C-alpha positions in Angstrom: 47.3 38.8 -18.3 46.7 36.2 -21.3 47.1 33.6 -19.0 44.6 35.1 -16.2 41.9 35.3 -19.1 42.3 31.6 -20.7 42.1 30.3 -16.5 39.0 32.5 -16.9 37.3 30.8 -19.7 38.6 27.9 -18.5 36.7 27.7 -15.5 33.9 29.6 -17.3 33.1 26.7 -19.5 33.5 23.9 -16.8 30.9 25.6 -14.6 28.9 26.2 -17.8 28.7 22.0 -17.9 27.3 20.8 -14.4 23.1 20.5 -13.2 21.4 23.6 -12.2 22.2 23.8 -8.8 25.0 22.4 -9.1 29.0 22.6 -7.9 31.6 21.5 -8.1 31.9 21.3 -4.3 28.7 20.1 -3.8 27.6 16.6 -4.0 24.6 16.0 -7.0 21.6 15.7 -5.6 19.0 16.3 -8.9 17.5 13.6 -10.6 17.1 15.3 -13.7 20.8 14.6 -14.0 19.9 10.9 -14.9 20.5 10.8 -18.4 18.9 7.9 -18.4 15.8 6.0 -16.0 18.5 3.1 -14.2 21.7 4.5 -14.6 24.7 1.5 -12.8 27.2 3.4 -10.3 29.8 2.3 -8.5 31.7 3.9 -6.1 32.4 5.1 -2.4 30.8 5.7 0.2 32.4 9.4 2.1 30.0 10.5 5.1 25.6 10.0 6.1 23.0 12.3 6.6 22.4 14.9 7.9 18.8 14.0 6.3 17.8 10.6 7.6 19.3 7.6 5.0 20.7 9.7 3.2 24.5 9.4 1.9 27.4 11.2 0.0 29.3 8.7 -2.6 31.8 9.4 -4.2 31.8 7.7 -7.8 35.0 5.4 -8.8 37.1 7.1 -11.4 36.7 5.0 -14.0 32.7 5.0 -14.6 30.7 5.6 -17.4 28.7 8.6 -16.3 29.9 10.7 -13.1 33.3 9.7 -12.8 34.9 11.2 -9.7 31.6 13.2 -8.8 30.1 13.4 -5.3 26.6 12.4 -5.3 23.8 12.8 -3.0 21.9 9.8 -2.9 19.3 8.0 -1.0 19.1 4.1 0.3 16.0 2.1 1.3 16.4 1.1 5.5 18.4 -2.1 5.7 20.9 -1.0 3.3 21.6 2.4 4.8 22.3 0.6 8.4 24.7 -2.2 6.8 26.9 0.1 5.0 29.2 3.0 7.0 31.7 6.2 5.4 34.1 4.0 3.7 32.5 1.0 1.8 32.4 0.7 -1.7 29.4 -0.1 -3.2 27.4 -1.0 -6.2 23.8 -0.1 -7.3 21.8 1.4 -10.2 20.7 5.3 -10.0 17.4 5.9 -10.1 14.4 9.3 -9.0 13.2 9.5 -5.9 10.5 12.3 -5.9 13.1 14.3 -7.9 16.0 13.3 -5.6 18.3 10.6 -6.5 18.0 6.9 -4.9 20.3 4.0 -5.1 18.7 0.7 -5.6 20.0 -3.1 -6.3 23.3 -2.0 -3.9 26.1 -4.6 -3.1 29.2 -4.7 -1.6 32.1 -3.6 -4.0 35.1 -4.1 -2.2 38.0 -6.0 -3.8 38.8 -8.5 -1.3 34.6 -9.9 -1.1 35.2 -9.9 -5.2 37.5 -11.9 -5.3 36.3 -14.0 -2.7 33.3 -14.8 -4.2 34.6 -15.6 -7.3 37.4 -17.6 -6.8 34.9 -19.8 -4.2 31.9 -19.8 -6.5 34.5 -20.8 -9.5 35.2 -23.7 -7.1 31.4 -24.7 -7.3 31.0 -24.5 -10.6 33.6 -26.6 -11.7 32.5 -28.7 -8.5 29.1 -28.7 -10.0 30.2 -29.3 -13.4 31.8 -32.6 -12.6 29.8 -34.4 -10.7 27.1 -34.7 -14.2 23.3 -34.1 -14.6 22.4 -35.6 -11.6 24.5 -32.9 -8.7 23.3 -33.2 -5.9 24.5 -34.4 -2.3 23.5 -37.2 0.1 23.9 -37.6 3.3 26.6 -38.5 3.9 28.7 -36.0 1.8 29.8 -33.0 2.8 28.6 -29.3 1.8 30.0 -28.0 -1.8 32.1 -24.9 -1.5 30.8 -21.8 -1.8 30.6 -18.1 -0.7 28.1 -15.6 -0.9 26.8 -11.8 0.3 24.7 -11.8 4.1 22.6 -9.2 5.3 24.9 -7.5 7.4 26.8 -6.8 3.9 29.8 -9.4 4.8 30.8 -12.0 3.1 30.0 -15.5 4.4 31.8 -18.7 3.5 31.9 -22.4 3.5 35.1 -22.8 5.2 33.5 -20.1 8.6 31.0 -22.7 8.8 32.8 -25.5 10.0 33.3 -25.5 13.7 30.4 -25.4 14.3 26.6 -27.1 12.9 25.0 -25.8 10.2 21.1 -25.6 9.2 20.2 -24.8 5.5 17.3 -24.2 3.5 16.3 -21.6 0.5 13.6 -19.0 0.7 12.7 -16.1 -1.1 11.6 -12.4 0.8 8.7 -12.1 -2.7 7.5 -15.5 -1.4 3.5 -14.5 -0.8 2.7 -18.6 0.0 1.9 -19.1 3.6 3.2 -22.6 3.8 6.5 -21.7 2.2 8.9 -19.0 2.6 7.3 -17.4 5.0 7.1 -20.9 7.5 10.5 -21.9 6.3 11.3 -18.5 7.7 9.6 -18.0 10.8 10.4 -21.9 12.0 14.1 -21.0 11.7 13.6 -17.9 14.2 11.8 -20.4 16.5 14.8 -22.9 16.7 17.2 -20.4 16.9 15.2 -19.4 19.8 15.4 -23.3 20.7 19.1 -23.1 20.2 19.5 -19.9 22.9 19.2 -23.0 25.7 22.0 -25.2 25.1 25.2 -22.5 25.5 27.5 -25.6 24.3 25.8 -26.6 21.3 27.3 -24.4 18.1 24.8 -23.7 15.5 24.9 -21.4 12.2 21.5 -21.1 10.5 22.0 -21.1 6.5 18.7 -19.0 4.2 20.0 -19.3 1.1 18.3 -16.9 -1.7 16.4 -18.3 -4.9 15.8 -14.8 -5.7 19.1 -13.5 -6.1 18.2 -10.4 -8.4 16.6 -9.1 -6.3 17.4 -10.0 -2.7 19.9 -7.8 -1.7 22.2 -7.5 1.1 20.0 -4.4 2.2 16.5 -6.6 1.3 17.6 -9.4 3.2 18.3 -6.9 6.3 15.1 -5.9 6.1 13.7 -9.3 6.3 15.6 -10.5 9.3 15.1 -6.9 11.3 11.1 -7.9 9.9 10.7 -11.1 11.4 13.0 -10.1 14.7 16.2 -12.2 14.0 19.7 -11.1 15.9 22.2 -10.0 14.4 24.0 -12.8 14.4 20.9 -14.8 15.2 21.4 -16.3 10.8 22.8 -15.5 7.7 20.6 -14.8 5.0 22.3 -15.6 1.8 22.3 -13.9 -2.3 24.6 -13.6 -4.7 25.9 -14.3 -7.8 22.3 -16.0 -9.4 25.1 -18.4 -11.0 26.3 -19.8 -7.8 22.7 -20.2 -7.0 21.8 -22.3 -8.9 24.9 -24.6 -8.3 23.9 -25.1 -4.4 20.4 -25.1 -5.1 21.6 -28.7 -7.7 23.7 -29.9 -4.7 21.7 -29.7 -1.8 18.5 -30.6 -3.7 16.0 -27.2 -4.2 14.2 -26.9 -7.9 12.9 -24.0 -8.5 11.5 -21.9 -11.4 10.5 -18.6 -12.4 6.7 -18.2 -12.3 4.5 -15.4 -13.1 2.4 -15.8 -9.8 4.8 -16.8 -7.3 7.5 -15.1 -8.4 9.8 -18.3 -8.2 7.8 -22.0 -8.2 10.2 -24.1 -6.0 10.3 -26.8 -3.9 11.9 -26.9 -0.1 14.5 -28.4 1.4 16.7 -28.2 4.5 20.3 -29.6 4.8 21.9 -29.9 8.7 25.8 -30.3 8.2 27.7 -31.2 11.6 31.7 -29.7 12.1 33.0 -31.3 10.2 30.4 -29.4 7.1 29.3 -33.1 6.3 25.6 -33.4 6.0 23.6 -35.7 8.6 19.9 -35.1 7.5 18.1 -34.0 4.8 14.4 -32.8 5.1 12.3 -32.0 2.1 9.3 -30.5 2.1 7.6 -27.7 4.5 6.7 -30.5 7.5 9.8 -30.5 9.6 10.0 -28.6 13.1 12.5 -26.9 14.6 12.4 -29.0 17.8 12.7 -31.9 15.4 15.7 -30.4 14.0 17.6 -30.2 17.3 17.1 -33.1 18.8 18.5 -34.5 16.3 22.1 -32.2 16.5 21.9 -32.7 20.5 21.8 -36.6 19.8 25.0 -36.1 17.3 26.7 -34.5 19.5 26.3 -36.4 22.7 27.0 -39.4 20.1 30.2 -38.3 19.2 31.0 -36.4 22.3 30.9 -39.7 24.0 33.3 -41.7 21.6 
């Protein structure tokens, strides 16, 4: 009898600690449970729906807040398209009209993190070893790197080999028509032009100049807005230090600016299937047809040898 009463006492106090409307079996959903305006969180997606853009997230057991708990949260469109049940993610919990919203969502699998950390450590060492001016010129090879793409996967420099690669730098918040929007439109035109020579393998890569904002989900929405095919381009973002090193090695200058968010130069880099840089175009005056002609001529020249 004493044991029974003791268990009732424990159960009573456990449920008393739960926020209003929550239970041991139901996910927490109310924004009122947040201990602060923004709460960093990591966990695994358990399921999706039934409401649009809604997921059930199981928070990691070692988390500072909501450890091991189920949370009912909403995602932006791009994040909801990317992440499926079973995906490990991290982000920031915030209030959304009384509900919970997960923002700044990044993939969080141990395998992906390991690849990102390992390759970008090599990139950091390589950048440092090149001294004050680490810029790579024509004839050199693309540096080692790994960043997250708009599909929630990891794109590595090594996986780009075997195809020609066209790299530029943009950010989704750029509002200057002659800068990032024009560059992305040209990349879209180049993707269309590349559909003709079916035997010519070319990867298009756009690296973020604002990696703290341009998450895979943000880039997923951006790719959809420009009507890119699912595998038509890799929009890449990730650790700011890695992006800084990549910018330095590929000749892009950028700094924060109050009006433009990021004031930056433009550069397009073309590498052959071995990763060797064969063409560099500063500024926004490049044309998709010119790049296609350069790649085609290079491919024909190598084939003739």
